mmCIF file of the C-alpha atoms, coordinates in Angstrom:
data_MODEL
# 
_entry.id   MODEL 
# 
loop_
_atom_site.group_PDB 
_atom_site.id 
_atom_site.type_symbol 
_atom_site.label_atom_id 
_atom_site.label_alt_id 
_atom_site.label_comp_id 
_atom_site.label_asym_id 
_atom_site.label_entity_id 
_atom_site.label_seq_id 
_atom_site.pdbx_PDB_ins_code 
_atom_site.Cartn_x 
_atom_site.Cartn_y 
_atom_site.Cartn_z 
_atom_site.occupancy 
_atom_site.B_iso_or_equiv 
_atom_site.pdbx_formal_charge 
_atom_site.auth_seq_id 
_atom_site.auth_comp_id 
_atom_site.auth_asym_id 
_atom_site.auth_atom_id 
_atom_site.pdbx_PDB_model_num 
ATOM 1   C CA . MET A 1 1   ? 0.100   0.255  0.037   1.00 0.00 ? 1   MET A CA 1 
ATOM 2   C CA . THR A 1 2   ? 2.877   2.165  -0.277  1.00 0.00 ? 2   THR A CA 1 
ATOM 3   C CA . ASN A 1 3   ? 2.384   3.515  -3.874  1.00 0.00 ? 3   ASN A CA 1 
ATOM 4   C CA . ALA A 1 4   ? -1.460  4.239  -3.572  1.00 0.00 ? 4   ALA A CA 1 
ATOM 5   C CA . GLU A 1 5   ? -3.488  6.594  -1.274  1.00 0.00 ? 5   GLU A CA 1 
ATOM 6   C CA . ASN A 1 6   ? -5.095  4.880  1.735   1.00 0.00 ? 6   ASN A CA 1 
ATOM 7   C CA . ILE A 1 7   ? -7.262  7.733  2.938   1.00 0.00 ? 7   ILE A CA 1 
ATOM 8   C CA . LEU A 1 8   ? -10.188 9.262  0.963   1.00 0.00 ? 8   LEU A CA 1 
ATOM 9   C CA . PHE A 1 9   ? -10.403 12.816 2.356   1.00 0.00 ? 9   PHE A CA 1 
ATOM 10  C CA . LEU A 1 10  ? -13.340 15.016 1.641   1.00 0.00 ? 10  LEU A CA 1 
ATOM 11  C CA . GLY A 1 11  ? -12.556 18.202 2.706   1.00 0.00 ? 11  GLY A CA 1 
ATOM 12  C CA . ASP A 1 12  ? -10.904 21.726 1.446   1.00 0.00 ? 12  ASP A CA 1 
ATOM 13  C CA . GLY A 1 13  ? -7.436  21.758 -0.065  1.00 0.00 ? 13  GLY A CA 1 
ATOM 14  C CA . LEU A 1 14  ? -5.794  23.806 2.545   1.00 0.00 ? 14  LEU A CA 1 
ATOM 15  C CA . LEU A 1 15  ? -6.707  21.129 5.109   1.00 0.00 ? 15  LEU A CA 1 
ATOM 16  C CA . SER A 1 16  ? -5.764  18.100 2.973   1.00 0.00 ? 16  SER A CA 1 
ATOM 17  C CA . VAL A 1 17  ? -2.386  19.491 2.389   1.00 0.00 ? 17  VAL A CA 1 
ATOM 18  C CA . GLN A 1 18  ? -1.800  20.145 5.926   1.00 0.00 ? 18  GLN A CA 1 
ATOM 19  C CA . LEU A 1 19  ? -3.131  16.529 6.750   1.00 0.00 ? 19  LEU A CA 1 
ATOM 20  C CA . SER A 1 20  ? -0.742  15.094 3.941   1.00 0.00 ? 20  SER A CA 1 
ATOM 21  C CA . GLN A 1 21  ? 2.387   16.961 5.561   1.00 0.00 ? 21  GLN A CA 1 
ATOM 22  C CA . ARG A 1 22  ? 1.634   15.493 9.146   1.00 0.00 ? 22  ARG A CA 1 
ATOM 23  C CA . LEU A 1 23  ? 1.011   12.165 8.049   1.00 0.00 ? 23  LEU A CA 1 
ATOM 24  C CA . ASN A 1 24  ? 3.622   9.251  8.418   1.00 0.00 ? 24  ASN A CA 1 
ATOM 25  C CA . ARG A 1 25  ? 5.765   8.060  5.977   1.00 0.00 ? 25  ARG A CA 1 
ATOM 26  C CA . GLY A 1 26  ? 3.633   5.452  3.646   1.00 0.00 ? 26  GLY A CA 1 
ATOM 27  C CA . GLN A 1 27  ? 0.480   7.339  4.378   1.00 0.00 ? 27  GLN A CA 1 
ATOM 28  C CA . THR A 1 28  ? -1.015  9.108  1.644   1.00 0.00 ? 28  THR A CA 1 
ATOM 29  C CA . LEU A 1 29  ? -4.515  10.786 0.861   1.00 0.00 ? 29  LEU A CA 1 
ATOM 30  C CA . LEU A 1 30  ? -6.413  11.627 -1.918  1.00 0.00 ? 30  LEU A CA 1 
ATOM 31  C CA . PRO A 1 31  ? -8.337  14.977 -1.207  1.00 0.00 ? 31  PRO A CA 1 
ATOM 32  C CA . CYS A 1 32  ? -11.831 15.333 -2.932  1.00 0.00 ? 32  CYS A CA 1 
ATOM 33  C CA . SER A 1 33  ? -13.497 18.505 -2.359  1.00 0.00 ? 33  SER A CA 1 
ATOM 34  C CA . ASP A 1 34  ? -16.472 17.644 -4.093  1.00 0.00 ? 34  ASP A CA 1 
ATOM 35  C CA . PRO A 1 35  ? -18.771 14.823 -2.596  1.00 0.00 ? 35  PRO A CA 1 
ATOM 36  C CA . TYR A 1 36  ? -19.833 13.359 -5.686  1.00 0.00 ? 36  TYR A CA 1 
ATOM 37  C CA . ASP A 1 37  ? -16.297 12.989 -6.660  1.00 0.00 ? 37  ASP A CA 1 
ATOM 38  C CA . ALA A 1 38  ? -15.846 11.356 -3.060  1.00 0.00 ? 38  ALA A CA 1 
ATOM 39  C CA . LEU A 1 39  ? -18.542 8.943  -3.793  1.00 0.00 ? 39  LEU A CA 1 
ATOM 40  C CA . LEU A 1 40  ? -17.284 8.140  -7.356  1.00 0.00 ? 40  LEU A CA 1 
ATOM 41  C CA . GLU A 1 41  ? -13.817 7.107  -5.558  1.00 0.00 ? 41  GLU A CA 1 
ATOM 42  C CA . MET A 1 42  ? -15.462 4.966  -3.160  1.00 0.00 ? 42  MET A CA 1 
ATOM 43  C CA . GLY A 1 43  ? -17.195 3.100  -5.751  1.00 0.00 ? 43  GLY A CA 1 
ATOM 44  C CA . ARG A 1 44  ? -13.969 2.513  -7.685  1.00 0.00 ? 44  ARG A CA 1 
ATOM 45  C CA . ARG A 1 45  ? -11.897 0.941  -5.193  1.00 0.00 ? 45  ARG A CA 1 
ATOM 46  C CA . ARG A 1 46  ? -11.718 -0.225 -1.421  1.00 0.00 ? 46  ARG A CA 1 
ATOM 47  C CA . TRP A 1 47  ? -10.542 2.159  1.237   1.00 0.00 ? 47  TRP A CA 1 
ATOM 48  C CA . PRO A 1 48  ? -9.193  1.558  5.010   1.00 0.00 ? 48  PRO A CA 1 
ATOM 49  C CA . VAL A 1 49  ? -9.974  4.949  5.928   1.00 0.00 ? 49  VAL A CA 1 
ATOM 50  C CA . VAL A 1 50  ? -12.740 7.631  4.438   1.00 0.00 ? 50  VAL A CA 1 
ATOM 51  C CA . LEU A 1 51  ? -12.438 11.120 6.500   1.00 0.00 ? 51  LEU A CA 1 
ATOM 52  C CA . VAL A 1 52  ? -15.315 13.394 5.938   1.00 0.00 ? 52  VAL A CA 1 
ATOM 53  C CA . THR A 1 53  ? -15.370 16.894 7.075   1.00 0.00 ? 53  THR A CA 1 
ATOM 54  C CA . ALA A 1 54  ? -18.336 18.506 8.665   1.00 0.00 ? 54  ALA A CA 1 
ATOM 55  C CA . PRO A 1 55  ? -20.356 20.727 8.819   1.00 0.00 ? 55  PRO A CA 1 
ATOM 56  C CA . ARG A 1 56  ? -21.484 20.235 5.218   1.00 0.00 ? 56  ARG A CA 1 
ATOM 57  C CA . SER A 1 57  ? -24.770 20.139 3.290   1.00 0.00 ? 57  SER A CA 1 
ATOM 58  C CA . ASP A 1 58  ? -26.551 16.939 4.078   1.00 0.00 ? 58  ASP A CA 1 
ATOM 59  C CA . PHE A 1 59  ? -23.160 15.320 6.244   1.00 0.00 ? 59  PHE A CA 1 
ATOM 60  C CA . ALA A 1 60  ? -25.660 12.560 7.550   1.00 0.00 ? 60  ALA A CA 1 
ATOM 61  C CA . GLY A 1 61  ? -26.622 11.456 3.978   1.00 0.00 ? 61  GLY A CA 1 
ATOM 62  C CA . LEU A 1 62  ? -23.107 11.525 2.665   1.00 0.00 ? 62  LEU A CA 1 
ATOM 63  C CA . CYS A 1 63  ? -22.001 9.592  5.730   1.00 0.00 ? 63  CYS A CA 1 
ATOM 64  C CA . ARG A 1 64  ? -24.440 6.918  5.209   1.00 0.00 ? 64  ARG A CA 1 
ATOM 65  C CA . ALA A 1 65  ? -23.768 6.744  1.434   1.00 0.00 ? 65  ALA A CA 1 
ATOM 66  C CA . ALA A 1 66  ? -19.871 6.052  2.681   1.00 0.00 ? 66  ALA A CA 1 
ATOM 67  C CA . ARG A 1 67  ? -20.999 3.495  4.788   1.00 0.00 ? 67  ARG A CA 1 
ATOM 68  C CA . ARG A 1 68  ? -22.981 1.772  2.249   1.00 0.00 ? 68  ARG A CA 1 
ATOM 69  C CA . LEU A 1 69  ? -20.293 1.999  -0.363  1.00 0.00 ? 69  LEU A CA 1 
ATOM 70  C CA . GLN A 1 70  ? -17.293 1.384  1.832   1.00 0.00 ? 70  GLN A CA 1 
ATOM 71  C CA . GLY A 1 71  ? -18.896 -1.039 4.566   1.00 0.00 ? 71  GLY A CA 1 
ATOM 72  C CA . ALA A 1 72  ? -15.688 -2.486 6.055   1.00 0.00 ? 72  ALA A CA 1 
ATOM 73  C CA . ALA A 1 73  ? -13.719 0.960  5.932   1.00 0.00 ? 73  ALA A CA 1 
ATOM 74  C CA . ARG A 1 74  ? -13.347 3.008  8.807   1.00 0.00 ? 74  ARG A CA 1 
ATOM 75  C CA . ILE A 1 75  ? -15.538 6.148  8.394   1.00 0.00 ? 75  ILE A CA 1 
ATOM 76  C CA . LEU A 1 76  ? -14.121 9.316  10.152  1.00 0.00 ? 76  LEU A CA 1 
ATOM 77  C CA . ALA A 1 77  ? -15.254 12.696 10.560  1.00 0.00 ? 77  ALA A CA 1 
ATOM 78  C CA . LEU A 1 78  ? -13.315 15.758 11.360  1.00 0.00 ? 78  LEU A CA 1 
ATOM 79  C CA . CYS A 1 79  ? -15.182 18.594 12.840  1.00 0.00 ? 79  CYS A CA 1 
ATOM 80  C CA . PRO A 1 80  ? -14.852 21.778 14.527  1.00 0.00 ? 80  PRO A CA 1 
ATOM 81  C CA . PRO A 1 81  ? -16.141 22.036 18.027  1.00 0.00 ? 81  PRO A CA 1 
ATOM 82  C CA . ALA A 1 82  ? -19.765 23.696 17.365  1.00 0.00 ? 82  ALA A CA 1 
ATOM 83  C CA . ALA A 1 83  ? -20.311 20.708 14.826  1.00 0.00 ? 83  ALA A CA 1 
ATOM 84  C CA . GLU A 1 84  ? -19.402 18.053 17.387  1.00 0.00 ? 84  GLU A CA 1 
ATOM 85  C CA . PRO A 1 85  ? -23.096 17.679 18.903  1.00 0.00 ? 85  PRO A CA 1 
ATOM 86  C CA . ASP A 1 86  ? -24.586 16.710 15.343  1.00 0.00 ? 86  ASP A CA 1 
ATOM 87  C CA . VAL A 1 87  ? -21.432 14.562 14.473  1.00 0.00 ? 87  VAL A CA 1 
ATOM 88  C CA . ARG A 1 88  ? -21.773 12.532 17.737  1.00 0.00 ? 88  ARG A CA 1 
ATOM 89  C CA . LEU A 1 89  ? -25.347 11.559 16.701  1.00 0.00 ? 89  LEU A CA 1 
ATOM 90  C CA . LEU A 1 90  ? -23.813 9.775  13.849  1.00 0.00 ? 90  LEU A CA 1 
ATOM 91  C CA . LEU A 1 91  ? -21.431 7.292  16.077  1.00 0.00 ? 91  LEU A CA 1 
ATOM 92  C CA . GLY A 1 92  ? -22.091 3.983  15.698  1.00 0.00 ? 92  GLY A CA 1 
ATOM 93  C CA . LYS A 1 93  ? -23.591 2.509  12.398  1.00 0.00 ? 93  LYS A CA 1 
ATOM 94  C CA . THR A 1 94  ? -22.737 5.277  10.146  1.00 0.00 ? 94  THR A CA 1 
ATOM 95  C CA . LEU A 1 95  ? -19.624 6.640  11.583  1.00 0.00 ? 95  LEU A CA 1 
ATOM 96  C CA . ASP A 1 96  ? -16.472 4.811  13.504  1.00 0.00 ? 96  ASP A CA 1 
ATOM 97  C CA . ASP A 1 97  ? -15.120 7.828  15.326  1.00 0.00 ? 97  ASP A CA 1 
ATOM 98  C CA . TYR A 1 98  ? -14.485 11.545 14.940  1.00 0.00 ? 98  TYR A CA 1 
ATOM 99  C CA . PHE A 1 99  ? -12.058 14.125 15.802  1.00 0.00 ? 99  PHE A CA 1 
ATOM 100 C CA . ILE A 1 100 ? -12.278 17.796 16.486  1.00 0.00 ? 100 ILE A CA 1 
ATOM 101 C CA . SER A 1 101 ? -10.586 20.205 14.000  1.00 0.00 ? 101 SER A CA 1 
ATOM 102 C CA . PRO A 1 102 ? -7.776  20.771 13.859  1.00 0.00 ? 102 PRO A CA 1 
ATOM 103 C CA . PRO A 1 103 ? -6.507  17.512 14.398  1.00 0.00 ? 103 PRO A CA 1 
ATOM 104 C CA . THR A 1 104 ? -3.572  16.850 17.211  1.00 0.00 ? 104 THR A CA 1 
ATOM 105 C CA . ARG A 1 105 ? -0.480  14.939 16.381  1.00 0.00 ? 105 ARG A CA 1 
ATOM 106 C CA . GLN A 1 106 ? -2.116  12.201 18.479  1.00 0.00 ? 106 GLN A CA 1 
ATOM 107 C CA . ASP A 1 107 ? -5.314  12.552 16.171  1.00 0.00 ? 107 ASP A CA 1 
ATOM 108 C CA . VAL A 1 108 ? -3.261  12.396 12.948  1.00 0.00 ? 108 VAL A CA 1 
ATOM 109 C CA . ASP A 1 109 ? -1.015  9.264  14.319  1.00 0.00 ? 109 ASP A CA 1 
ATOM 110 C CA . GLU A 1 110 ? -4.597  7.353  15.157  1.00 0.00 ? 110 GLU A CA 1 
ATOM 111 C CA . ILE A 1 111 ? -5.788  8.363  11.605  1.00 0.00 ? 111 ILE A CA 1 
ATOM 112 C CA . ALA A 1 112 ? -2.577  6.800  9.949   1.00 0.00 ? 112 ALA A CA 1 
ATOM 113 C CA . ALA A 1 113 ? -2.510  3.875  11.865  1.00 0.00 ? 113 ALA A CA 1 
ATOM 114 C CA . LEU A 1 114 ? -6.217  3.280  10.953  1.00 0.00 ? 114 LEU A CA 1 
ATOM 115 C CA . ALA A 1 115 ? -4.971  3.573  7.391   1.00 0.00 ? 115 ALA A CA 1 
ATOM 116 C CA . ALA A 1 116 ? -2.219  1.355  7.424   1.00 0.00 ? 116 ALA A CA 1 
ATOM 117 C CA . ARG A 1 117 ? -4.197  -1.648 7.969   1.00 0.00 ? 117 ARG A CA 1 
ATOM 118 C CA . GLU A 1 118 ? -4.751  -3.808 4.711   1.00 0.00 ? 118 GLU A CA 1 
ATOM 119 C CA . PRO A 1 119 ? -8.051  -2.490 2.969   1.00 0.00 ? 119 PRO A CA 1 
ATOM 120 C CA . PRO A 1 120 ? -10.770 -4.958 3.888   1.00 0.00 ? 120 PRO A CA 1 
ATOM 121 C CA . ALA A 1 121 ? -11.093 -8.234 1.749   1.00 0.00 ? 121 ALA A CA 1 
ATOM 122 C CA . THR A 1 122 ? -14.203 -7.482 0.013   1.00 0.00 ? 122 THR A CA 1 
ATOM 123 C CA . GLY A 1 123 ? -14.467 -5.285 -2.891  1.00 0.00 ? 123 GLY A CA 1 
ATOM 124 C CA . PRO A 1 124 ? -15.927 -1.658 -2.638  1.00 0.00 ? 124 PRO A CA 1 
ATOM 125 C CA . ASN A 1 125 ? -19.117 -2.619 -3.213  1.00 0.00 ? 125 ASN A CA 1 
ATOM 126 C CA . ASP A 1 126 ? -19.492 -6.361 -2.133  1.00 0.00 ? 126 ASP A CA 1 
ATOM 127 C CA . SER A 1 127 ? -20.671 -5.048 1.712   1.00 0.00 ? 127 SER A CA 1 
ATOM 128 C CA . SER A 1 128 ? -22.762 -2.095 0.604   1.00 0.00 ? 128 SER A CA 1 
ATOM 129 C CA . GLY A 1 129 ? -25.795 -3.659 0.186   1.00 0.00 ? 129 GLY A CA 1 
ATOM 130 C CA . LEU A 1 130 ? -26.310 -1.921 -3.251  1.00 0.00 ? 130 LEU A CA 1 
ATOM 131 C CA . ALA A 1 131 ? -27.165 -4.127 -6.067  1.00 0.00 ? 131 ALA A CA 1 
ATOM 132 C CA . PRO A 1 132 ? -26.060 -4.093 -9.779  1.00 0.00 ? 132 PRO A CA 1 
ATOM 133 C CA . ARG A 1 133 ? -29.429 -2.556 -10.646 1.00 0.00 ? 133 ARG A CA 1 
ATOM 134 C CA . GLN A 1 134 ? -28.844 0.183  -8.151  1.00 0.00 ? 134 GLN A CA 1 
ATOM 135 C CA . PHE A 1 135 ? -25.448 0.792  -9.403  1.00 0.00 ? 135 PHE A CA 1 
ATOM 136 C CA . ALA A 1 136 ? -26.474 1.027  -12.900 1.00 0.00 ? 136 ALA A CA 1 
ATOM 137 C CA . GLN A 1 137 ? -29.422 3.323  -11.532 1.00 0.00 ? 137 GLN A CA 1 
ATOM 138 C CA . LEU A 1 138 ? -26.631 5.858  -10.371 1.00 0.00 ? 138 LEU A CA 1 
ATOM 139 C CA . ALA A 1 139 ? -24.721 5.985  -13.248 1.00 0.00 ? 139 ALA A CA 1 
ATOM 140 C CA . ASP A 1 140 ? -27.778 6.878  -15.546 1.00 0.00 ? 140 ASP A CA 1 
ATOM 141 C CA . CYS A 1 141 ? -28.359 9.558  -12.646 1.00 0.00 ? 141 CYS A CA 1 
ATOM 142 C CA . SER A 1 142 ? -25.009 10.705 -13.082 1.00 0.00 ? 142 SER A CA 1 
ATOM 143 C CA . ARG A 1 143 ? -25.756 13.028 -15.948 1.00 0.00 ? 143 ARG A CA 1 
ATOM 144 C CA . SER A 1 144 ? -26.866 16.163 -13.563 1.00 0.00 ? 144 SER A CA 1 
ATOM 145 C CA . VAL A 1 145 ? -26.280 17.005 -10.205 1.00 0.00 ? 145 VAL A CA 1 
ATOM 146 C CA . GLU A 1 146 ? -30.027 17.346 -9.396  1.00 0.00 ? 146 GLU A CA 1 
ATOM 147 C CA . ALA A 1 147 ? -30.603 13.863 -10.640 1.00 0.00 ? 147 ALA A CA 1 
ATOM 148 C CA . LEU A 1 148 ? -27.758 12.329 -8.644  1.00 0.00 ? 148 LEU A CA 1 
ATOM 149 C CA . GLU A 1 149 ? -28.805 14.011 -5.604  1.00 0.00 ? 149 GLU A CA 1 
ATOM 150 C CA . SER A 1 150 ? -32.390 12.440 -6.121  1.00 0.00 ? 150 SER A CA 1 
ATOM 151 C CA . GLY A 1 151 ? -31.169 8.929  -6.938  1.00 0.00 ? 151 GLY A CA 1 
ATOM 152 C CA . VAL A 1 152 ? -28.889 9.089  -4.140  1.00 0.00 ? 152 VAL A CA 1 
ATOM 153 C CA . ALA A 1 153 ? -31.328 10.049 -1.730  1.00 0.00 ? 153 ALA A CA 1 
ATOM 154 C CA . GLU A 1 154 ? -33.759 7.158  -2.858  1.00 0.00 ? 154 GLU A CA 1 
ATOM 155 C CA . MET A 1 155 ? -31.374 4.575  -2.047  1.00 0.00 ? 155 MET A CA 1 
ATOM 156 C CA . VAL A 1 156 ? -30.042 6.020  1.199   1.00 0.00 ? 156 VAL A CA 1 
# 
C-alpha cells in the first residue's frame, strides 16, 4: 500500500495539504473537495479510511452513502467543536469515530494507524447492500447534479 493513497479525504484543499504533511511516511491521502467525486472514488476501490469534514450540506446522508459503499472501511469525521453534537449523533452504525478540527498530532497518528491496515478483503461494493441494478441507476443519474442527488436520496 505504499504506492497508493490509503485515506480518502473529503474536505477543503488547505486542510488536505496540512494533513498530508503531517502523515507518517507511507501514508497518503486522496483529497476530494466535491462529495460526488468522493462517492465516485468510493465506488472504484476499497479504502481503509474515509475521512469526511463537517459541517457540510447533508453530512448525515453523505456519511450513510459512504458506509454503504465502503462497508468495511473506517468512516471518520473531522469537525470543529461547534459541529460536534451533530456529528456525535452518527457514531455507531454510520461513523466509526470523529476528531475535533484542527486535529492534534495524536489524532493524525491514530488516523494513519487505521489507514496502515490492509483494505478489507471484499470489494468496494461487496458489503454495501447495493445491487448491480442500483449501481446502474446511479450511473444513469449522474448526468446532472440534481438527478444524482435524487437517485442517491432514494437509495439512502
